[in-house]
C-alpha positions as CSV (number, residue, x, y, z in Angstrom):
1,M,-25.3,37.6,20.9
2,F,-27.2,36.7,17.7
3,L,-24.7,34.0,16.9
4,Q,-24.6,32.7,20.4
5,Y,-28.2,32.7,21.4
6,N,-30.4,32.9,18.3
7,P,-31.0,29.5,16.6
8,A,-32.7,31.2,13.6
9,Y,-29.6,33.2,12.9
10,Q,-27.5,30.1,13.4
11,E,-29.5,28.4,10.7
12,I,-28.8,31.2,8.2
13,L,-25.1,30.8,8.9
14,A,-25.3,27.1,8.5
15,E,-27.2,27.5,5.1
16,F,-24.5,29.9,4.0
17,Q,-21.7,27.5,4.9
18,E,-23.5,24.7,2.9
19,E,-23.8,27.1,-0.1
20,A,-20.2,28.2,0.2
21,R,-18.8,24.7,0.2
22,N,-20.4,24.2,-3.2
23,W,-18.9,27.3,-4.8
24,P,-16.6,26.1,-7.6
25,L,-13.8,28.5,-6.8
26,E,-10.3,28.3,-8.3
27,S,-7.3,29.2,-6.2
28,D,-6.7,32.9,-5.8
29,S,-10.4,33.7,-6.2
30,V,-11.8,36.7,-4.4
31,I,-14.8,36.5,-2.1
32,V,-16.5,39.6,-0.8
33,D,-18.7,39.9,2.3
34,A,-20.6,43.2,1.7
35,G,-21.7,44.8,5.0
36,A,-19.8,42.1,6.8
37,G,-20.6,43.4,10.4
38,T,-18.7,41.5,13.1
39,G,-17.5,38.8,10.6
40,N,-19.5,35.7,11.1
41,F,-19.9,35.1,7.4
42,S,-16.5,36.4,6.3
43,L,-14.7,34.2,8.9
44,A,-16.6,31.2,7.7
45,A,-15.8,31.8,4.1
46,S,-12.1,32.2,4.8
47,R,-12.1,28.9,6.6
48,I,-14.1,27.1,3.9
49,H,-11.9,28.5,1.0
50,P,-8.4,28.9,2.4
51,G,-7.0,29.3,-1.1
52,S,-9.2,32.3,-1.9
53,L,-9.0,35.9,-0.5
54,T,-12.0,36.9,1.5
55,V,-12.7,40.6,1.8
56,H,-14.6,41.7,4.8
57,L,-16.2,45.0,3.6
58,E,-17.8,47.0,6.4
59,P,-18.2,50.8,7.0
60,D,-18.3,50.7,10.8
61,L,-15.0,50.7,12.6
62,R,-16.5,49.2,15.7
63,M,-17.8,46.3,13.8
64,I,-14.4,45.8,12.2
65,A,-12.8,45.8,15.6
66,R,-15.2,43.1,16.8
67,A,-14.5,41.1,13.7
68,R,-10.7,41.4,14.4
69,A,-11.3,40.2,17.9
70,K,-13.3,37.2,16.7
71,A,-10.5,36.3,14.3
72,G,-8.1,36.0,17.2
73,E,-4.4,36.7,17.7
74,T,-3.6,34.8,14.5
75,P,-6.3,35.8,12.0
76,P,-6.6,33.8,8.7
77,A,-4.0,35.0,6.3
78,N,-6.6,35.0,3.5
79,L,-8.9,37.4,5.3
80,R,-8.6,41.1,4.6
81,M,-10.7,43.7,6.4
82,V,-11.6,46.8,4.5
83,R,-13.5,49.8,5.6
84,G,-16.1,50.7,2.9
85,R,-19.7,50.6,1.7
86,I,-21.4,49.0,-1.2
87,E,-22.5,52.5,-2.2
88,D,-18.8,53.5,-2.5
89,D,-18.4,51.1,-5.5
90,C,-15.0,50.3,-4.0
91,I,-14.4,46.9,-5.7
92,R,-13.0,46.5,-9.2
93,S,-15.6,45.4,-11.7
94,N,-15.5,41.7,-12.8
95,S,-13.0,40.8,-10.1
96,V,-15.1,38.8,-7.6
97,S,-15.9,35.1,-7.8
98,A,-18.5,34.9,-5.0
99,M,-20.3,37.2,-2.6
100,M,-22.5,37.3,0.4
101,C,-24.7,40.1,1.7
102,V,-26.7,39.4,4.9
103,H,-29.2,41.7,6.5
104,V,-27.9,44.8,4.8
105,L,-30.0,45.7,1.8
106,Y,-33.2,46.5,3.6
107,S,-31.5,49.4,5.5
108,L,-29.9,51.1,2.4
109,P,-31.5,54.1,0.7
110,N,-31.5,52.4,-2.7
111,P,-31.2,48.6,-2.5
112,R,-31.7,48.2,-6.2
113,D,-28.5,50.3,-6.9
114,A,-26.6,48.3,-4.3
115,L,-27.6,45.1,-6.1
116,A,-26.5,46.5,-9.5
117,T,-23.2,47.5,-8.0
118,M,-22.5,44.0,-6.6
119,H,-23.5,42.6,-10.0
120,R,-20.7,44.7,-11.6
121,W,-18.2,43.4,-9.1
122,L,-18.9,39.8,-9.8
123,L,-17.2,37.8,-12.6
124,P,-19.5,36.1,-15.1
125,A,-21.1,33.1,-13.5
126,G,-20.1,34.4,-10.0
127,R,-22.4,33.4,-7.2
128,I,-24.1,35.6,-4.6
129,F,-25.8,34.6,-1.3
130,L,-28.3,37.3,-0.4
131,C,-30.3,37.2,2.9
132,D,-32.4,40.2,3.7
133,L,-35.0,41.2,6.3
134,G,-38.2,41.6,4.5
135,R,-41.1,41.2,6.9
136,I,-42.0,43.8,9.6
137,V,-40.6,42.7,12.9
138,D,-43.2,41.5,15.4
139,L,-41.5,42.1,18.8
140,N,-44.1,40.1,20.7
141,D,-43.5,37.1,18.5
142,W,-39.7,37.3,18.8
143,T,-40.0,37.8,22.6
144,R,-42.1,34.6,23.0
145,F,-39.7,32.7,20.8
146,F,-36.6,33.8,22.6
147,I,-38.0,33.3,26.1
148,G,-39.2,29.7,25.2
149,H,-35.8,28.9,23.5
150,L,-33.7,30.3,26.3
151,R,-35.7,28.8,29.1
152,R,-35.2,25.3,27.7
153,R,-31.4,25.9,27.5
154,F,-30.6,28.1,30.4
155,G,-33.5,28.0,32.8
156,V,-35.4,31.0,34.2
157,I,-32.5,32.8,35.9
158,G,-30.2,32.3,33.0
159,T,-32.9,33.6,30.6
160,A,-33.4,36.7,32.7
161,R,-29.6,37.4,32.6
162,I,-29.4,36.9,28.9
163,L,-32.4,39.2,28.2
164,W,-31.0,41.9,30.4
165,K,-27.6,41.6,28.6
166,G,-29.4,41.8,25.3
167,R,-31.6,44.8,26.1
168,V,-29.7,46.9,23.5
169,V,-30.5,44.3,20.8
170,A,-34.2,44.6,21.8
171,Q,-34.0,48.4,21.5
172,Q,-32.4,48.1,18.1
173,N,-35.2,45.7,17.0
174,R,-37.8,48.3,18.0
175,I,-36.0,50.9,15.9
176,I,-35.9,48.5,12.9
177,R,-39.7,47.8,13.3
178,D,-40.5,51.5,13.4
179,R,-38.4,52.3,10.3
180,Q,-40.1,49.4,8.5
181,R,-43.5,50.8,9.4
182,D,-42.7,54.3,8.3
183,G,-41.2,53.1,5.0
184,T,-37.6,54.1,5.8
185,Y,-36.5,50.5,5.6
186,W,-37.4,48.3,2.6
187,T,-39.9,45.5,3.2
188,H,-40.6,42.7,0.7
189,S,-41.9,39.2,0.1
190,P,-39.6,36.4,-1.1
191,A,-41.0,36.8,-4.6
192,Q,-40.6,40.6,-4.6
193,F,-37.0,40.2,-3.4
194,A,-36.2,37.7,-6.1
195,D,-37.8,39.9,-8.7
196,I,-35.6,42.9,-7.8
197,V,-32.5,40.6,-7.9
198,E,-33.5,39.4,-11.4
199,Q,-34.1,43.0,-12.5
200,T,-30.5,44.0,-11.7
201,G,-29.1,41.3,-14.0
202,F,-28.8,38.2,-11.8
203,H,-30.2,34.7,-12.5
204,V,-32.0,33.5,-9.4
205,L,-31.1,29.9,-8.6
206,S,-33.3,29.6,-5.4
207,V,-35.5,31.7,-3.2
208,R,-37.0,30.8,0.2
209,P,-37.9,32.4,3.5
210,C,-35.7,32.0,6.6
211,N,-35.1,33.5,10.0
212,R,-38.6,32.3,11.0
213,G,-40.1,33.8,7.9
214,Y,-38.9,37.4,8.7
215,S,-36.0,37.2,6.2
216,H,-35.7,36.1,2.6
217,L,-32.9,34.1,1.1
218,V,-31.9,34.3,-2.5
219,V,-29.0,32.5,-4.1
220,A,-28.2,33.9,-7.5
221,Q,-25.6,33.9,-10.3
222,K,-24.3,36.6,-12.6
């Protein structure tokens, strides 16, 4: 639903695709999507770099099943779906040419350790695309945004149907907000996010807010 109806999420995916097209990858390179979810970013990477192996790394079997469904009856030959977590340190050190990790770090018990692990996985000069939720979710702000956007596209009745269909998403957003407020989930500014990335050994190439200012995007290099 995020990919279909959320223009802010669509912008993140578009920014990733632009970044991935500029990755100077040799044939047989390895790309890892850490916490790949339902596969929007790993599928995009496999299409952009057909000569490289894209690893869809995700701990949740339901998410992997959704990703397989999105890939279709003939999934890309260069896409491998692997059940695992960043915390498992399940990728060989110095074996990955490029990575992406989108809306994962904020929910982990130790984001700094996860960044250090991904740093180990990357080859020297390897690129990483990091997008992380950093600002506490304002549910009223998002509700106004979605209602306005959806009404322009689908009308009043269509909007009501989509909001009803997406009520589980709204419930999940309330959980995220509550865990941000009580300190369970990591919150940060763009500068704080970039600073932690630098502290784990990366060289930050760019940093900026995205997702209507709720998420922060860092492109970095080992």
